[in-house]
C-alpha positions in Angstrom: -7.5 16.3 -11.3 -4.8 16.3 -8.9 -5.7 13.1 -7.0 -2.6 11.1 -7.8 -1.6 11.3 -4.1 -4.7 9.1 -3.2 -3.5 6.1 -5.3 -1.0 4.9 -2.8 -3.1 5.1 0.2 -6.0 3.3 -1.6 -3.7 0.5 -2.5 -2.5 0.3 1.2 -6.1 0.3 2.3 -6.8 -2.7 0.0 -3.7 -4.3 1.4 -4.8 -3.9 5.0 -8.3 -5.4 4.2 -6.5 -8.4 2.7 -3.8 -8.8 5.1 -5.6 -8.1 8.4 -9.1 -9.0 7.6 -8.9 -11.6 4.9 -11.1 -9.5 2.7 -10.8 -8.5 -0.9 -8.7 -11.5 -1.6 -9.6 -12.7 -5.0 -6.8 -13.9 -7.1 -7.8 -11.5 -9.8 -7.6 -8.4 -7.6 -4.4 -9.6 -5.8 -2.6 -10.2 -9.1 -3.8 -6.9 -10.5 -2.7 -5.1 -7.5 0.7 -6.8 -7.2 1.6 -6.9 -11.0 -0.1 -3.6 -12.2 -1.5 -1.0 -9.9 1.3 -0.9 -7.4 3.8 -0.4 -10.1 1.7 2.5 -11.7 2.4 5.0 -8.9 4.3 7.8 -10.3 6.3 8.6 -7.3 9.4 6.1 -7.4 10.0 6.2 -3.7 6.3 5.6 -2.9 6.1 2.9 -5.6 9.2 1.1 -4.0 7.9 1.4 -0.6 4.3 0.2 -1.4 5.8 -2.8 -3.5 8.0 -3.8 -0.6 5.1 -3.6 1.9 3.0 -5.6 -0.5 5.8 -8.3 -0.7 6.0 -8.4 3.1 2.2 -9.0 3.5 2.1 -11.6 0.7 4.9 -13.4 2.7 2.8 -13.6 5.8 3.5 -10.3 7.7 0.3 -8.7 8.6 -0.2 -5.0 7.6 -2.3 -3.7 10.3 -4.8 -0.7 10.3 -2.4 1.0 12.8 0.4 0.6 10.3 -1.6 1.9 7.6 -2.7 5.0 9.5 0.9 5.6 10.6 2.3 5.5 7.2 -0.3 7.9 5.9 0.3 10.3 8.9 4.0 10.0 8.2 3.6 11.0 4.6 1.4 13.9 5.5 3.8 15.3 8.1 7.1 14.3 6.6 6.5 13.9 2.9 7.5 10.3 2.7 6.1 6.7 3.9 9.6 5.8 4.9 10.5 5.8 8.5 13.2 8.2 9.6 
């Protein structure tokens, strides 16, 4: 259906809810996201970037709504989540 590009954004949205707002934090959802869904992204660069972002958030770094919006804007404008 051509919706693959939405997967990373959805994972990052869930991460923002978990990190900044302390929502959607069940152990089942966290484990599923960390061990499975983040590793199922087809784009290798996005998979690595999302995985690193999740790891940082799990280690206490807050993934804010502003960061979420900025990375989606960067990907839309530049084709990549990675900052130049």
